[in-house]
DRENFILUM-374630 format. One record per residue: residue number from 0; residue in one letter; chain; x, y, z of N, C-alpha, C in turn. Coordinates in nm, 3 decimals, padded with zeros to 5 digits. Each point is the difference from the previous one (the first is absolute). Example, Ala and Ser with C-alpha at 12.3 -4.5 7.8 and 13.67 -1.06 7.14 Angstrom:
BEGIN
(pt 0; A; A; (01.319; -00.569; 00.780); (-00.089; 00.119; 00.000); (00.090; 00.120; 00.000))
(pt 1; S; A; (-00.035; 00.105; -00.072); (00.082; 00.119; 00.006); (-00.077; 00.109; 00.073))
//
This chain:
BEGIN
(pt 0; X; A; (00.080; -00.118; -00.016); (-00.058; 00.113; 00.028); (00.057; 00.137; 00.003))
(pt 1; X; A; (00.105; -00.019; 00.077); (00.080; 00.133; 00.005); (00.113; 00.029; -00.138))
(pt 2; X; A; (00.021; -00.135; -00.061); (00.109; -00.001; -00.107); (-00.108; 00.056; -00.130))
(pt 3; X; A; (-00.167; -00.041; -00.036); (-00.093; 00.033; -00.097); (00.017; 00.216; 00.059))
(pt 4; X; A; (-00.044; 00.031; 00.128); (-00.021; 00.109; 00.006); (00.113; 00.091; -00.031))
(pt 5; X; A; (00.132; -00.070; 00.030); (00.098; 00.100; -00.031); (00.025; 00.000; -00.182))
(pt 6; X; A; (00.012; -00.092; -00.016); (00.025; 00.008; -00.160); (-00.121; 00.116; -00.092))
(pt 7; X; A; (-00.111; -00.025; 00.072); (-00.144; 00.051; -00.051); (00.049; 00.184; 00.033))
(pt 8; X; A; (00.057; 00.021; 00.111); (00.040; 00.154; -00.003); (00.122; 00.051; -00.070))
(pt 9; X; A; (00.114; -00.125; -00.026); (00.059; 00.028; -00.088); (-00.032; 00.043; -00.123))
(pt 10; X; A; (-00.074; -00.101; -00.076); (-00.060; 00.004; -00.145); (-00.104; 00.140; -00.020))
(pt 11; X; A; (-00.058; 00.072; 00.113); (-00.067; 00.105; -00.018); (00.055; 00.096; 00.017))
(pt 12; X; A; (00.144; 00.034; 00.046); (00.074; 00.090; -00.018); (00.003; 00.095; -00.098))
(pt 13; X; A; (-00.054; 00.121; -00.008); (00.014; 00.069; -00.174); (00.156; -00.002; 00.012))
(pt 14; X; A; (00.067; -00.017; -00.152); (00.135; 00.049; -00.042); (-00.002; 00.129; -00.047))
(pt 15; X; A; (00.098; 00.054; -00.026); (00.008; 00.129; -00.053); (00.087; 00.035; -00.109))
(pt 16; X; A; (-00.002; 00.041; -00.110); (00.150; 00.046; -00.067); (-00.020; 00.161; -00.047))
(pt 17; X; A; (00.052; 00.023; 00.105); (00.026; 00.151; 00.020); (00.109; 00.032; -00.119))
(pt 18; X; A; (00.098; -00.041; -00.032); (00.075; 00.023; -00.131); (-00.075; -00.005; -00.131))
(pt 19; X; A; (-00.113; -00.074; -00.012); (-00.049; 00.004; -00.131); (-00.117; 00.114; 00.018))
(pt 20; X; A; (-00.081; 00.031; 00.100); (-00.059; 00.114; -00.014); (00.060; 00.081; -00.028))
(pt 21; X; A; (00.115; 00.056; 00.084); (00.104; 00.122; -00.050); (-00.008; -00.007; -00.134))
(pt 22; X; A; (00.074; -00.090; -00.058); (00.031; 00.033; -00.130); (-00.131; -00.003; -00.070))
(pt 23; X; A; (-00.129; -00.058; -00.010); (-00.083; -00.010; -00.064); (-00.080; 00.182; 00.009))
(pt 24; X; A; (00.032; 00.008; 00.105); (-00.059; 00.198; 00.042); (00.076; 00.083; -00.056))
(pt 25; X; A; (00.158; -00.061; -00.006); (00.076; 00.129; -00.103); (00.003; -00.031; -00.159))
(pt 26; X; A; (-00.058; -00.092; -00.013); (-00.014; -00.027; -00.148); (-00.147; 00.066; -00.042))
(pt 27; X; A; (-00.086; -00.012; 00.071); (-00.110; 00.074; -00.011); (00.000; 00.099; -00.034))
(pt 28; X; A; (00.124; 00.064; 00.075); (00.002; 00.203; -00.017); (00.102; 00.026; -00.137))
(pt 29; X; A; (00.069; -00.148; -00.032); (00.075; 00.083; -00.152); (00.133; 00.023; 00.118))
(pt 30; X; A; (00.033; -00.009; 00.088); (00.141; 00.012; 00.071); (00.102; -00.108; -00.022))
(pt 31; X; A; (00.109; 00.042; -00.019); (00.114; -00.076; -00.023); (00.043; -00.020; 00.162))
(pt 32; X; A; (00.079; -00.120; -00.007); (00.045; 00.007; 00.164); (00.138; 00.106; 00.037))
(pt 33; X; A; (00.058; 00.101; -00.099); (00.057; 00.100; 00.012); (-00.061; 00.089; 00.075))
(pt 34; X; A; (-00.146; 00.024; -00.087); (-00.048; 00.119; 00.048); (-00.085; -00.016; 00.107))
(pt 35; X; A; (-00.044; -00.105; 00.047); (-00.075; -00.067; 00.121); (00.120; 00.036; 00.154))
(pt 36; X; A; (00.114; -00.044; -00.079); (00.094; -00.013; 00.112); (00.052; 00.144; 00.013))
(pt 37; X; A; (00.016; 00.101; -00.087); (00.011; 00.110; 00.005); (-00.086; 00.080; 00.080))
(pt 38; X; A; (-00.106; -00.009; -00.018); (-00.159; 00.104; 00.070); (-00.008; -00.074; 00.165))
(pt 39; X; A; (00.046; -00.159; -00.011); (00.028; -00.022; 00.173); (00.106; 00.013; 00.101))
(pt 40; X; A; (00.092; 00.072; -00.105); (00.149; -00.012; 00.074); (00.071; -00.121; 00.037))
(pt 41; X; A; (00.001; -00.081; -00.093); (00.084; -00.105; 00.034); (00.058; -00.044; -00.109))
(pt 42; X; A; (00.079; -00.126; -00.016); (00.088; -00.032; -00.102); (-00.086; -00.054; -00.104))
(pt 43; X; A; (00.020; -00.028; -00.102); (-00.061; -00.096; -00.124); (00.008; -00.155; 00.062))
(pt 44; X; A; (00.152; -00.022; 00.038); (00.003; -00.138; 00.068); (-00.080; -00.035; 00.102))
(pt 45; X; A; (-00.024; 00.105; 00.101); (-00.125; -00.039; 00.073); (-00.117; -00.012; -00.051))
(pt 46; X; A; (-00.035; 00.053; -00.062); (-00.170; -00.002; -00.050); (00.003; -00.141; -00.084))
(pt 47; X; A; (00.129; -00.035; -00.059); (-00.028; -00.123; -00.084); (00.022; -00.157; 00.152))
(pt 48; X; A; (00.048; 00.073; 00.065); (00.000; -00.114; 00.085); (-00.129; 00.000; 00.077))
(pt 49; X; A; (-00.096; 00.099; 00.029); (-00.110; -00.018; 00.040); (-00.110; -00.037; -00.098))
(pt 50; X; A; (00.014; 00.018; -00.129); (-00.078; -00.040; -00.096); (00.019; -00.207; -00.010))
(pt 51; X; A; (00.115; -00.002; 00.012); (00.026; -00.170; 00.017); (-00.032; -00.052; 00.081))
(pt 52; X; A; (00.004; 00.062; 00.123); (-00.049; -00.056; 00.140); (00.143; -00.056; 00.072))
(pt 53; X; A; (00.118; 00.035; -00.051); (00.123; -00.028; 00.081); (00.013; 00.097; 00.138))
(pt 54; X; A; (-00.065; 00.094; -00.003); (-00.010; 00.114; 00.131); (-00.189; 00.066; 00.075))
(pt 55; X; A; (00.033; 00.010; 00.045); (-00.168; 00.097; 00.060); (00.025; 00.134; -00.037))
(pt 56; X; A; (-00.078; 00.093; -00.053); (00.006; 00.114; 00.049); (-00.063; 00.018; 00.100))
(pt 57; X; A; (00.064; 00.142; 00.074); (-00.065; 00.013; 00.147); (-00.122; 00.081; -00.012))
(pt 58; X; A; (-00.096; 00.036; 00.132); (-00.112; 00.023; 00.015); (-00.049; 00.180; -00.118))
(pt 59; X; A; (00.131; 00.035; 00.052); (-00.005; 00.184; -00.037); (-00.021; -00.010; -00.203))
(pt 60; X; A; (00.102; -00.130; -00.030); (00.026; -00.001; -00.172); (-00.137; -00.037; -00.050))
(pt 61; X; A; (-00.066; -00.121; 00.053); (-00.107; 00.002; -00.014); (-00.105; 00.082; -00.049))
(pt 62; X; A; (-00.009; 00.084; 00.131); (-00.109; 00.099; 00.011); (00.043; 00.114; -00.119))
(pt 63; X; A; (00.146; 00.028; -00.027); (00.030; 00.082; -00.097); (-00.077; -00.036; -00.161))
(pt 64; X; A; (00.048; -00.163; 00.004); (-00.051; -00.031; -00.104); (-00.127; -00.041; -00.051))
(pt 65; X; A; (-00.057; -00.007; 00.105); (-00.159; 00.053; 00.002); (-00.042; 00.097; -00.091))
(pt 66; X; A; (00.067; 00.131; 00.084); (-00.053; 00.122; -00.097); (00.056; -00.020; -00.070))
(pt 67; X; A; (00.126; -00.037; -00.058); (00.063; 00.030; -00.110); (-00.065; -00.102; -00.104))
(pt 68; X; A; (-00.060; -00.097; -00.004); (-00.049; -00.077; -00.059); (-00.198; 00.014; -00.005))
(pt 69; X; A; (-00.025; 00.080; 00.048); (-00.114; 00.011; 00.059); (-00.111; -00.127; -00.026))
(pt 70; X; A; (00.080; -00.042; 00.089); (-00.080; -00.116; 00.050); (00.001; -00.020; 00.154))
(pt 71; X; A; (-00.131; -00.049; 00.069); (00.020; -00.016; 00.154); (00.069; -00.090; 00.036))
(pt 72; X; A; (00.002; 00.010; 00.134); (00.122; -00.088; 00.054); (-00.090; -00.154; 00.025))
(pt 73; X; A; (-00.108; -00.009; 00.035); (-00.103; -00.127; -00.024); (00.030; -00.042; -00.142))
(pt 74; X; A; (00.026; 00.023; -00.133); (00.046; -00.041; -00.093); (00.157; -00.096; -00.022))
(pt 75; X; A; (00.089; 00.087; 00.081); (00.119; -00.039; 00.017); (00.001; -00.108; 00.103))
(pt 76; X; A; (-00.055; 00.034; 00.113); (00.001; -00.100; 00.091); (-00.061; -00.083; 00.016))
(pt 77; X; A; (-00.138; -00.014; -00.071); (-00.127; -00.122; 00.081); (-00.049; -00.038; -00.119))
(pt 78; X; A; (00.013; 00.042; -00.104); (-00.055; -00.078; -00.137); (00.013; -00.103; 00.003))
(pt 79; X; A; (-00.063; -00.098; -00.110); (00.021; -00.126; 00.027); (00.116; -00.039; -00.063))
(pt 80; X; A; (00.113; -00.093; 00.028); (00.115; -00.004; -00.085); (-00.006; -00.113; -00.124))
(pt 81; X; A; (00.123; -00.010; -00.058); (00.027; -00.086; -00.100); (-00.017; -00.179; 00.104))
(pt 82; X; A; (-00.004; -00.075; -00.056); (00.008; -00.111; 00.034); (00.130; -00.074; 00.067))
(pt 83; X; A; (00.146; 00.025; -00.055); (00.081; -00.005; 00.030); (00.099; 00.083; 00.075))
(pt 84; X; A; (-00.052; 00.052; 00.071); (00.050; 00.110; 00.111); (00.147; -00.072; 00.038))
(pt 85; X; A; (00.119; 00.094; 00.098); (00.128; -00.064; 00.081); (-00.043; 00.047; 00.083))
(pt 86; X; A; (-00.095; 00.132; 00.018); (-00.025; 00.044; 00.163); (-00.153; 00.003; 00.073))
(pt 87; X; A; (00.011; -00.071; 00.069); (-00.175; 00.035; 00.096); (-00.004; 00.143; 00.074))
(pt 88; X; A; (-00.158; 00.036; 00.007); (-00.023; 00.171; -00.002); (00.043; -00.007; 00.190))
(pt 89; X; A; (00.056; -00.117; 00.060); (00.038; 00.020; 00.144); (00.107; 00.020; 00.016))
(pt 90; X; A; (00.107; -00.020; -00.130); (00.097; -00.012; 00.008); (00.026; 00.173; -00.033))
(pt 91; X; A; (-00.048; 00.043; -00.101); (00.019; 00.155; -00.034); (-00.046; 00.086; 00.125))
(pt 92; X; A; (-00.118; -00.032; 00.069); (-00.026; 00.074; 00.135); (00.094; 00.008; 00.056))
(pt 93; X; A; (00.001; -00.130; 00.043); (00.136; -00.016; 00.120); (00.131; 00.079; -00.046))
(pt 94; X; A; (00.035; 00.041; -00.109); (00.109; 00.078; -00.074); (-00.058; 00.189; 00.031))
(pt 95; X; A; (-00.082; -00.010; -00.061); (-00.056; 00.143; 00.039); (00.003; 00.045; 00.141))
(pt 96; X; A; (-00.064; -00.079; 00.075); (00.004; 00.014; 00.155); (00.159; -00.010; 00.037))
(pt 97; X; A; (00.084; -00.066; -00.023); (00.160; 00.030; 00.046); (00.066; 00.123; -00.050))
(pt 98; X; A; (-00.037; 00.039; -00.124); (00.072; 00.097; -00.067); (-00.072; 00.140; 00.047))
(pt 99; X; A; (-00.096; 00.021; 00.044); (-00.086; 00.072; 00.041); (00.079; 00.033; 00.134))
(pt 100; X; A; (-00.002; -00.096; 00.093); (00.048; 00.026; 00.105); (00.149; 00.020; 00.003))
(pt 101; X; A; (00.083; -00.046; -00.129); (00.127; 00.036; 00.015); (00.016; 00.144; 00.009))
(pt 102; X; A; (-00.088; 00.079; -00.133); (00.013; 00.113; -00.040); (-00.025; 00.096; 00.121))
(pt 103; X; A; (-00.106; -00.059; 00.065); (-00.021; 00.104; 00.152); (00.127; 00.009; 00.069))
(pt 104; X; A; (00.022; -00.142; 00.015); (00.118; 00.023; 00.116); (00.126; 00.095; -00.069))
(pt 105; X; A; (00.018; -00.022; -00.101); (00.142; 00.100; -00.066); (-00.063; 00.131; 00.041))
(pt 106; X; A; (-00.111; 00.016; -00.057); (-00.055; 00.155; 00.026); (00.008; 00.025; 00.153))
(pt 107; X; A; (-00.047; -00.072; 00.054); (-00.009; 00.053; 00.130); (00.135; 00.000; 00.104))
(pt 108; X; A; (00.108; -00.088; -00.092); (00.132; 00.062; 00.049); (00.069; 00.074; -00.050))
(pt 109; X; A; (-00.022; 00.039; -00.136); (00.021; 00.151; -00.036); (-00.039; 00.076; 00.093))
(pt 110; X; A; (-00.104; 00.040; 00.013); (-00.069; 00.074; 00.096); (00.065; 00.065; 00.109))
(pt 111; X; A; (00.035; -00.132; 00.075); (00.060; -00.024; 00.120); (00.099; 00.072; 00.034))
(pt 112; X; A; (00.134; -00.057; -00.130); (00.099; 00.047; -00.020); (00.023; 00.183; -00.018))
(pt 113; X; A; (-00.102; 00.010; -00.081); (00.014; 00.194; -00.040); (-00.043; 00.079; 00.130))
(pt 114; X; A; (-00.064; -00.102; 00.090); (-00.073; 00.094; 00.123); (00.105; 00.006; 00.088))
(pt 115; X; A; (00.067; -00.122; 00.020); (00.137; 00.009; 00.118); (00.107; 00.076; -00.086))
(pt 116; X; A; (00.050; 00.026; -00.089); (00.046; 00.056; -00.112); (00.030; 00.144; 00.048))
(pt 117; X; A; (-00.140; 00.046; -00.036); (-00.062; 00.139; 00.040); (00.056; 00.049; 00.121))
(pt 118; X; A; (-00.037; -00.108; 00.098); (-00.030; 00.074; 00.155); (00.143; -00.035; 00.037))
(pt 119; X; A; (00.095; -00.085; -00.065); (00.127; -00.033; 00.075); (00.082; 00.172; -00.055))
(pt 120; X; A; (00.009; 00.029; -00.106); (00.023; 00.172; -00.042); (-00.054; 00.075; 00.110))
(pt 121; X; A; (-00.104; 00.011; 00.014); (-00.060; 00.115; 00.056); (00.061; -00.013; 00.116))
(pt 122; X; A; (-00.011; -00.141; 00.112); (00.055; -00.023; 00.130); (00.149; 00.033; 00.006))
(pt 123; X; A; (00.099; -00.054; -00.070); (00.121; -00.006; -00.014); (00.056; 00.169; -00.023))
(pt 124; X; A; (-00.063; 00.110; -00.094); (-00.007; 00.103; -00.007); (00.006; 00.094; 00.159))
(pt 125; X; A; (-00.094; -00.048; 00.029); (-00.008; 00.046; 00.142); (00.075; -00.024; 00.102))
(pt 126; X; A; (00.036; -00.120; -00.032); (00.142; -00.034; 00.150); (00.139; 00.041; -00.102))
(pt 127; X; A; (00.040; 00.035; -00.098); (00.099; 00.028; -00.063); (00.022; 00.143; 00.025))
(pt 128; X; A; (-00.107; 00.078; 00.035); (-00.068; 00.111; 00.009); (00.099; 00.052; 00.130))
(pt 129; X; A; (-00.078; -00.083; 00.099); (00.014; 00.009; 00.128); (00.149; -00.045; 00.077))
(pt 130; X; A; (-00.024; -00.119; -00.060); (00.170; -00.071; 00.085); (00.148; 00.004; -00.104))
(pt 131; X; A; (-00.023; 00.076; -00.106); (00.131; -00.027; -00.076); (00.050; 00.122; -00.045))
(pt 132; X; A; (-00.073; 00.127; 00.053); (00.019; 00.082; -00.097); (00.012; 00.105; 00.069))
(pt 133; X; A; (00.133; 00.071; -00.023); (00.048; 00.114; 00.078); (-00.107; 00.131; -00.016))
(pt 134; X; A; (00.032; 00.064; 00.123); (-00.088; 00.146; -00.025); (00.048; 00.086; -00.118))
(pt 135; X; A; (00.106; -00.001; -00.030); (00.043; 00.092; -00.131); (-00.045; -00.075; -00.079))
(pt 136; X; A; (-00.039; -00.087; -00.020); (-00.024; -00.090; -00.148); (-00.140; 00.000; 00.008))
(pt 137; X; A; (-00.089; 00.024; 00.107); (-00.153; -00.031; -00.016); (-00.079; 00.079; -00.079))
(pt 138; X; A; (00.055; 00.104; -00.073); (-00.095; 00.090; -00.095); (00.009; -00.066; -00.107))
(pt 139; X; A; (00.147; -00.046; -00.060); (00.025; -00.023; -00.115); (-00.072; -00.162; 00.032))
(pt 140; X; A; (-00.001; -00.110; 00.082); (-00.083; -00.130; 00.001); (-00.164; 00.062; -00.036))
(pt 141; X; A; (-00.034; 00.062; 00.084); (-00.146; 00.028; -00.004); (-00.024; 00.056; -00.169))
(pt 142; X; A; (00.061; 00.071; -00.038); (-00.040; 00.024; -00.154); (00.045; -00.127; -00.101))
(pt 143; X; A; (00.061; -00.071; 00.047); (00.050; -00.111; -00.085); (-00.100; -00.103; 00.013))
(pt 144; X; A; (-00.078; -00.022; 00.122); (-00.095; -00.064; 00.026); (-00.146; 00.039; -00.030))
(pt 145; X; A; (-00.005; 00.109; 00.024); (-00.153; 00.053; -00.022); (-00.024; 00.055; -00.142))
(pt 146; X; A; (00.113; 00.022; -00.074); (-00.035; 00.098; -00.147); (00.078; -00.113; -00.123))
(pt 147; X; A; (00.070; -00.137; 00.067); (00.019; -00.110; -00.116); (00.002; -00.124; 00.043))
(pt 148; X; A; (-00.015; -00.069; 00.103); (-00.007; -00.126; 00.005); (-00.158; -00.038; 00.061))
(pt 149; X; A; (-00.056; 00.058; 00.063); (-00.095; -00.014; 00.070); (-00.142; 00.065; -00.116))
(pt 150; X; A; (00.030; 00.092; -00.096); (-00.096; -00.003; -00.085); (00.009; -00.118; -00.130))
(pt 151; X; A; (00.122; -00.019; -00.030); (00.062; -00.123; -00.060); (-00.112; -00.126; 00.012))
(pt 152; X; A; (00.008; -00.020; 00.156); (-00.075; -00.115; 00.049); (-00.115; 00.014; -00.019))
(pt 153; X; A; (-00.060; 00.132; 00.037); (-00.167; -00.003; -00.024); (-00.034; -00.033; -00.120))
(pt 154; X; A; (00.099; 00.036; -00.123); (-00.051; 00.047; -00.138); (00.019; -00.164; -00.041))
(pt 155; X; A; (00.067; -00.117; 00.067); (00.043; -00.116; -00.078); (-00.107; -00.118; 00.057))
(pt 156; X; A; (00.004; 00.041; 00.134); (-00.131; -00.062; 00.074); (-00.123; -00.006; -00.072))
(pt 157; X; A; (-00.051; 00.106; -00.010); (-00.089; 00.049; -00.034); (-00.060; -00.053; -00.161))
(pt 158; X; A; (00.094; 00.033; -00.063); (00.045; -00.078; -00.105); (-00.042; -00.114; -00.054))
(pt 159; X; A; (00.085; -00.104; 00.104); (-00.013; -00.139; -00.020); (-00.102; -00.091; 00.060))
(pt 160; X; A; (-00.106; 00.105; 00.061); (-00.134; -00.026; 00.089); (-00.099; 00.024; -00.122))
(pt 161; X; A; (00.023; 00.095; -00.096); (-00.085; -00.004; -00.131); (00.037; -00.079; -00.112))
(pt 162; X; A; (00.116; 00.001; -00.018); (00.042; -00.136; -00.106); (-00.038; -00.139; 00.058))
(pt 163; X; A; (-00.024; -00.031; 00.102); (-00.032; -00.168; 00.022); (-00.112; 00.000; 00.067))
(pt 164; X; A; (-00.071; 00.131; 00.035); (-00.115; 00.010; 00.060); (-00.043; -00.058; 00.106))
(pt 165; X; A; (00.101; 00.041; 00.120); (-00.010; -00.037; 00.124); (-00.077; 00.071; 00.055))
(pt 166; X; A; (-00.066; -00.036; 00.089); (-00.161; 00.038; 00.087); (-00.092; 00.024; -00.078))
(pt 167; X; A; (-00.038; -00.032; -00.112); (-00.110; 00.046; -00.107); (-00.009; 00.144; -00.005))
(pt 168; X; A; (-00.132; 00.017; 00.042); (-00.047; 00.151; 00.011); (00.015; 00.104; 00.108))
(pt 169; X; A; (00.093; -00.078; 00.113); (00.054; -00.002; 00.100); (00.143; 00.107; -00.028))
(pt 170; X; A; (00.050; -00.047; -00.098); (00.105; 00.088; -00.036); (00.004; 00.121; -00.021))
(pt 171; X; A; (-00.140; 00.023; -00.035); (-00.034; 00.180; -00.003); (00.043; 00.052; 00.136))
(pt 172; X; A; (00.000; -00.053; 00.102); (00.009; 00.068; 00.126); (00.120; 00.046; 00.039))
(pt 173; X; A; (00.146; -00.100; -00.078); (00.109; 00.017; 00.017); (00.044; 00.114; -00.011))
(pt 174; X; A; (-00.034; 00.103; -00.044); (00.041; 00.136; -00.017); (-00.021; 00.078; 00.131))
(pt 175; X; A; (-00.090; -00.034; 00.080); (-00.050; 00.063; 00.141); (00.105; -00.031; 00.092))
(pt 176; X; A; (00.039; -00.160; -00.008); (00.073; -00.048; 00.051); (00.140; 00.031; 00.027))
(pt 177; X; A; (00.061; 00.044; -00.152); (00.148; 00.078; 00.013); (-00.018; 00.107; -00.015))
(pt 178; X; A; (-00.110; 00.062; 00.043); (00.000; 00.142; 00.021); (00.025; 00.007; 00.130))
(pt 179; X; A; (-00.040; -00.082; 00.096); (-00.003; 00.012; 00.156); (00.129; -00.029; -00.018))
(pt 180; X; A; (00.080; -00.124; -00.017); (00.101; -00.019; 00.033); (00.123; 00.066; -00.014))
(pt 181; X; A; (-00.025; 00.076; -00.136); (00.103; 00.110; -00.046); (-00.001; 00.111; 00.086))
(pt 182; X; A; (-00.131; 00.059; 00.057); (-00.021; 00.110; 00.160); (00.062; -00.096; 00.101))
(pt 183; X; A; (-00.042; -00.098; 00.043); (00.071; -00.029; 00.101); (00.137; -00.045; 00.013))
(pt 184; X; A; (00.075; -00.033; -00.102); (00.152; -00.008; -00.020); (00.056; 00.152; 00.040))
(pt 185; X; A; (-00.057; 00.078; -00.065); (00.063; 00.160; -00.013); (-00.026; -00.001; 00.144))
(pt 186; X; A; (-00.101; -00.009; 00.074); (-00.036; 00.043; 00.128); (00.158; -00.102; 00.093))
(pt 187; X; A; (00.000; -00.119; -00.040); (00.118; -00.047; 00.121); (00.112; 00.014; -00.042))
(pt 188; X; A; (00.024; 00.071; -00.128); (00.133; 00.053; -00.020); (00.041; 00.143; 00.072))
(pt 189; X; A; (-00.137; 00.069; -00.030); (00.047; 00.152; 00.034); (-00.073; 00.064; 00.168))
(pt 190; X; A; (-00.102; -00.041; 00.003); (-00.061; 00.074; 00.103); (-00.043; -00.101; 00.120))
(pt 191; X; A; (00.061; -00.118; 00.000); (00.011; -00.113; 00.148); (00.081; 00.079; 00.079))
(pt 192; X; A; (00.098; 00.042; -00.045); (00.107; 00.054; 00.132); (-00.034; 00.133; 00.044))
(pt 193; X; A; (-00.098; 00.054; -00.040); (-00.105; 00.112; 00.044); (-00.105; -00.042; 00.066))
(pt 194; X; A; (-00.008; -00.066; 00.084); (-00.167; -00.063; 00.107); (-00.040; 00.072; 00.055))
(pt 195; X; A; (00.083; 00.101; 00.091); (-00.062; 00.107; 00.077); (-00.046; 00.094; -00.094))
(pt 196; X; A; (00.019; 00.023; -00.103); (-00.099; 00.083; -00.076); (-00.102; -00.088; -00.113))
(pt 197; X; A; (-00.020; -00.125; 00.029); (-00.062; -00.081; -00.094); (-00.142; 00.030; -00.012))
(pt 198; X; A; (-00.063; 00.035; -00.122); (-00.142; 00.020; -00.062); (-00.018; -00.076; -00.114))
(pt 199; X; A; (-00.145; -00.034; -00.021); (-00.049; -00.067; -00.151); (00.051; 00.122; -00.114))
(pt 200; X; A; (00.044; 00.130; 00.062); (00.031; 00.043; -00.145); (00.139; -00.015; -00.039))
(pt 201; X; A; (00.085; -00.072; 00.143); (00.140; -00.034; -00.110); (-00.008; -00.100; -00.077))
(pt 202; X; A; (-00.092; -00.069; -00.026); (-00.013; -00.081; -00.135); (00.002; 00.082; -00.137))
(pt 203; X; A; (00.104; -00.014; -00.098); (-00.051; 00.106; -00.067); (-00.037; -00.085; -00.111))
(pt 204; X; A; (-00.147; 00.068; -00.055); (-00.094; -00.073; -00.090); (00.079; 00.036; -00.136))
(pt 205; X; A; (00.109; 00.053; -00.033); (00.056; 00.009; -00.128); (00.057; -00.125; -00.020))
(pt 206; X; A; (00.063; -00.083; 00.069); (00.046; -00.147; -00.006); (-00.089; -00.079; -00.011))
(pt 207; X; A; (-00.173; 00.012; 00.043); (-00.133; -00.049; -00.030); (-00.016; -00.031; -00.133))
(pt 208; X; A; (-00.014; 00.132; -00.048); (-00.027; 00.027; -00.153); (00.102; -00.044; -00.073))
(pt 209; X; A; (00.145; 00.004; 00.036); (00.062; -00.068; -00.094); (00.029; -00.165; -00.019))
(pt 210; X; A; (-00.032; -00.029; 00.106); (00.005; -00.164; 00.001); (-00.150; -00.042; -00.046))
(pt 211; X; A; (-00.117; 00.069; 00.027); (-00.110; -00.053; -00.094); (00.007; 00.005; -00.180))
(pt 212; X; A; (00.056; 00.112; -00.007); (00.028; 00.000; -00.146); (00.068; -00.088; -00.030))
(pt 213; X; A; (00.123; 00.003; 00.039); (00.087; -00.107; -00.016); (-00.059; -00.166; -00.100))
(pt 214; X; A; (-00.075; 00.009; 00.161); (-00.039; -00.215; 00.008); (-00.117; 00.066; -00.111))
(pt 215; X; A; (-00.099; 00.074; -00.010); (-00.100; 00.033; -00.110); (00.039; -00.040; -00.122))
(pt 216; X; A; (00.143; 00.038; -00.044); (00.055; 00.028; -00.115); (00.036; -00.159; -00.053))
(pt 217; X; A; (00.054; -00.052; 00.105); (00.060; -00.109; 00.009); (-00.134; -00.133; -00.030))
(pt 218; X; A; (-00.117; 00.000; 00.097); (-00.087; -00.063; -00.007); (-00.085; 00.007; -00.136))
(pt 219; X; A; (00.013; 00.131; -00.059); (-00.081; 00.027; -00.147); (00.028; -00.054; -00.085))
(pt 220; X; A; (00.196; 00.005; 00.004); (00.072; -00.025; -00.108); (00.008; -00.145; -00.017))
(pt 221; X; A; (00.037; -00.065; 00.123); (-00.047; -00.135; 00.043); (-00.141; -00.058; -00.069))
(pt 222; X; A; (-00.070; 00.035; 00.045); (-00.147; -00.029; -00.072); (-00.042; -00.020; -00.117))
(pt 223; X; A; (00.099; 00.090; -00.066); (-00.051; 00.017; -00.166); (00.094; -00.076; -00.093))
(pt 224; X; A; (00.121; -00.081; 00.073); (00.104; -00.091; -00.029); (-00.095; -00.158; 00.032))
(pt 225; X; A; (-00.035; 00.027; 00.071); (-00.059; -00.153; 00.052); (-00.116; 00.007; -00.140))
(pt 226; X; A; (-00.056; 00.070; 00.002); (-00.150; 00.008; -00.094); (00.060; -00.038; -00.153))
(pt 227; X; A; (00.105; 00.094; -00.024); (00.056; -00.063; -00.156); (00.089; -00.094; 00.009))
(pt 228; X; A; (00.044; -00.079; 00.130); (00.033; -00.121; -00.035); (-00.095; -00.112; 00.033))
(pt 229; X; A; (-00.161; 00.064; 00.052); (-00.090; -00.110; -00.029); (-00.058; 00.032; -00.159))
(pt 230; X; A; (00.033; 00.046; -00.048); (-00.088; 00.022; -00.132); (00.099; -00.057; -00.119))
//
């Protein structure tokens, strides 16, 4: 009884020929492999491997092919397959799940490294200023940090967040955060030594505006590059 049930489950599992579907959809659009590969941002050899079933396309590429060939994802992934496929639907679904998780892990790792690098530059800048800079060099160091190193760091960080779409729509809040950090950084460098006369006006709002504009420029440019790459 168990053997028959196992055999039935195996026999009824729907196979899928993703390579054949991709090839048929491309031919229906009268596109060559070279043209499709260029539109998808991959090599012709990669396209050939996908269509011949040697490798699987990742989920992002499947979605792009769906848009490029003007066919639905159901047509590519769920339509009844030929009689002699090499791959089952469960195999491909497992592959898509695994590749999606890998992409997410790499993106999260990249985002973490980017955030940690930014914070390290900010913290180390303050440590160097207070612990390793002679009084006679304070003004020169502050000029170097506040007018070169930190502004460049803010711009590059924001640019990369835009290019890789870190934080999604939340990336547009970065300019406010960057402006605040730039202003606080200036406070720690210039005003903290005068705590007896401290007031909220000690924060120089020009630094906030500068950090905000730099970050906004970086995020905007990065988002534009991200959109162009997506197309």
